[in-house]
N, C-alpha and C positions, 0 to 999 in steps of 0.2 A: 415359455415361462412355466406353464402349467405342468409340463412333463417333468420339471424338476421339483415340483411341490411335493409329490408323493414320496420320493426318496428322502427328501429333507425331513419330512414328518416321521418317516420310518426310523431314520437315524436318531432323531430326538427322542422318540419313544424307547428305542433300544438303550439309549444312554440313561434315561430315567430308570428303566428296569434294572440295569446294571447297578445303578446307585443304591437302589433300595434292596435288591435281592442279594447281590454279591456281598454286601456288607461294608460299603465304603463308609468310613467314619464321618460323622457329621456332628456339629456342636449341638448340645441340648441345653436348654435353660435350666439353671440350678434352682432346685426347690428345697434344698437343705437349709434348715434353720441353723444359725450359729450355735455351736455346741455350748451348753451351759454347764457350769461347774459349781460345786458348793462354795459359797463365799462366807456364810455365817451358819454355824452349827452348834446347837446346844439342846438339852433335854427340856422341852417346853413344860413338861409336867412337874419339873422341879422348881420352876420359876415361882417366886412369891412376891415379886415387886417389879413394877414396870414404870419407868419414868420417861416422859416425852417432853422435849423442849422444842418449840418452833416459834414462828413469827406470831406474837401475841398469844401464845399457848404455853402453859406450864402445868403438866399434870403428873401426879404421883398416885399410882393405883397399887393397893396392898392387898395380899391374900390373907384374909382373917375371917374364918367361919364363925359368925355370930349373928343373932337375930334373924337367922334363915338366909342371909346373904353370904357369899363367899368372897367377893371382891369389893373393896371400899376405896372411894376417893378420899385422899388425905391432903391437907389437914381438915378439910370440910366435914369429914365423917358422913359421907353420903354413899348410899349403895351404888356400886358401879354396874354397868352393863356387862355381866360376866361372859355372855356369848361373844361380845365384841372383843373383850380383852383376850379371851382364850383363842379366838380365831386369829388375832394378830400374832400372839405368841407362837402358835403352830406355824404360821407363815414365816416368821423370823427364825424359828428354830431350825428350819430346813430351807434356808434362802439360797436359791441358785440363780446365777446370772452368767451372761456371756461376757467374758473378759476380752476386750479388744486387744489385738497384737501390739498395737502402738498406743497404749493407754496414756492419757494426758497426765501431766504432773498434778498432784493434789492441789497445789497452790494456785494453779491457773483456772480451776473450775469451781472455786468457792469452798473447797474442803479445808482450807486453812482456818476459815471461820464458817463452819457449816450452818446453813439455815435451819436444819433439823438435826436433832440428836435423840436417839432412842437407846436407853440402857435397860438391860434385863438383869435382875439379881435373884440369887438364892441366898437369903440372909445378907451377910456383908460381902459375899463373893459375887463379882460380876460375871454373868454367864456370857454376855455378848453386848457389843455396842454397834449400832449402825448410824453413820453420819451421812447426811444428804446435802449436796451443794447446789450448783447451778442447774438450770434446765438445759438439756442437750438441744442444740439448734436443730430444728426440723428441716430435713433435706428433701422431703418429697411431700406433695399435697396429700392430705389425709393420713399422714403418718402419726402413730401414737406418740404422745408426749412421754418423755423419760427424763431422768435426772441422774446426774453424776453422784456416785456414792462410794464409800469404802467401809470395811468392817474392822472393828477393834483398833481403829486408828492406824491401820497399816495398809500399804499398797498391796495388791493392785487396785487401781480405780476401775469401777465397773458402773453399770447403769441399772436403775430400778424403774419400774413402770409407773404410769399414772394410777394404775389400779392399787398399788401399794400406797401411794400418797393419799388416796381416798380413804384407806383404812386408818390413816394417821390423823387426818384433818378432823376438826370439830372442836367446839368449845366445851366448857364444863358440862353444859346440858346435853351435848351430843354423846357424852360418855356416861351419863347417869342411867340407872335402871329405870325403865319406863313402866314396868308392870308394878301395880300397886301391891298385890299380894305375892307371897313367896311359897304358898302351899301347893304341893303337887296334887293334882286332881284325884289320882287313884287312892290317895291316903285319907281323903276326907270321909268321915263317918257320920257327921252331924251337920245339919243345915237349918238355920233359922232366918226368916226374912220378915221384916216388918215394914209395911208401906202404908203410912197414914192410918195406922191402927188395924189394917188388914194383915193377918199373919199367916205364915206357913212355917211349919216345923216338921223335920223328917230325920229319921235315923237309919243307918245301914247295918244289917246283920249279915255278914258274909257278902254275897252279891245282891241281896234283896233289900230294897228300900221300903220303909214303912212310914206313912205320914201320921203324925200325932196331932197336928193342928192344921186347919180348924176342925177336922173330923178324921178319925182313924181310917186308914185304908192303904192298899198296896199302890206303889208308884212304879212307873216304868223306869228301869235303871238307866236307859240311854237318855231319857228326858232329864233325869237327875244329874247325869254327868254333863249334859248340855248346860243346865242351870249353873253348876259348879264352875264350868269353864268360863262362863260369862262374868263370873266374879274374879277368878284367878287370872284370867287373861285380859282384864280391863287395864287399859294403858293410859298414861298421862299424855294429854295433847300439849299441855303447858305445865310448867313448874311455877306455882303461884307464890309460895312462901315456905321457907325452911325453919322459921321460928316465929310462928304467928302469935299474936297477943290474944287474950281472951276476948277483947273487943272486936278484933278482926274475925275471929271464929264466929262470934255472934252475928256480925254483919254479913257473913257468907252463909248463914243458916246452918252452920256445923255444930252449934251448941244444941240445937234441937232438930236433927236431920229428919227429913220426911221419909227417907228410905235408909234402912240398915240391913246388912246381909252379914250374917255370922257363919263362919265355916270352922269346923274343928276336926282334928285328926285323932286317930287312936294310938295304940302302942304304948311303949313304956314311957315315952316322952311326948305326950299329947301337946299339940299347939292349937291356938285359937286366933283367928283374925276376924276383926269386925269392920266392915266397910261402912262408912258414913257418906251419904250424899246430901248436900245442902241446896242452896239456891242456884239459879242460873246466873252465869256471868252477863253483865250488861252488854248488849249488842253482839253477843256471841252465842253460837249454838253449843254451849258447853255448860257443865255443871261443876261446882266446887265439890271436891271429895277428898277424903283422907282415911287412914286407918286409925282406929280409936287409940291404939297403944303406941302411935308414932307421930312425930310432930309435923311431918311434911304435908303441905296442902298442894293438891293438884287440880287441874281442870281436865275433866273427862268428857268424851263425846256424848252428846244427848242421845244419839241413836243406840249407843252401847247401853246406856241406862234404860232406855225404853225396851230394848231387846231383853234385858234382865227382868224387868217388870212383867213383860208379856210371857216369858218362860215360867215365871212364878204363877201367873194366872192359869196357865195350862195345867199346872200341877195342883190347882185347887185353892190358891191363895185368895 
């Protein structure tokens, strides 16, 4: 028996060598992704209106440069999150998807009455429409969710990913601008801060900052930029009221704020923004805050306010 073992092993080894060296064809697992093609195309920069209709969601966002903001939620007249709007427009303007060879009929996958509809306009002209219907059945464990869709009300039916759906979802608050101030940090040339009577005032000439209050002196430019960013990048953690009454402002400490921070830009059209910080919210680590020339009242993070105060102290306030 043993005398046949070596010849058999030799034959098997030769066969394997022949298989790999001579080039016998063998199947390979496919790693190619399904080819994607453009399904919705328009110039995102020309868009000036975005309308989203979905389950319990109805939004209209209009491009209108005023009061420092470019995009506005209508008819509420609230500043919209411009970065989110423009990111979605860029995605939709060059939307690509894999179109299945045997695409289902639109009426069988919820596209006769789509759950979601997104319309993009330039003036009265519609640049594009995306309709989204039923969720695609998941065929493997761990597979990404996707949804049936079509563009401009026409076939073919294709699918869009959960990532795109996350861009669309969100109530009114989710689409609002969360930054209180709209001033760009590099344009600020004057800063004034008042904290319970303790004041800091500074001006910029070129790249140099000079403190004028409480005592004259040079200031580090980077520390001033840090202070300005703590104002311009202060975000709303909650939206408290869009039309507060005088009594409400008084109850929140915004009629006599303990902290004010004023920023002003230079140039031909100077802008001024004055941040007011009032009392703390009950049972929350948040402060009431607003801009003096705007009606909206926000709740901002206590740590952000304390960081602003500490930055002012380092500059001599």
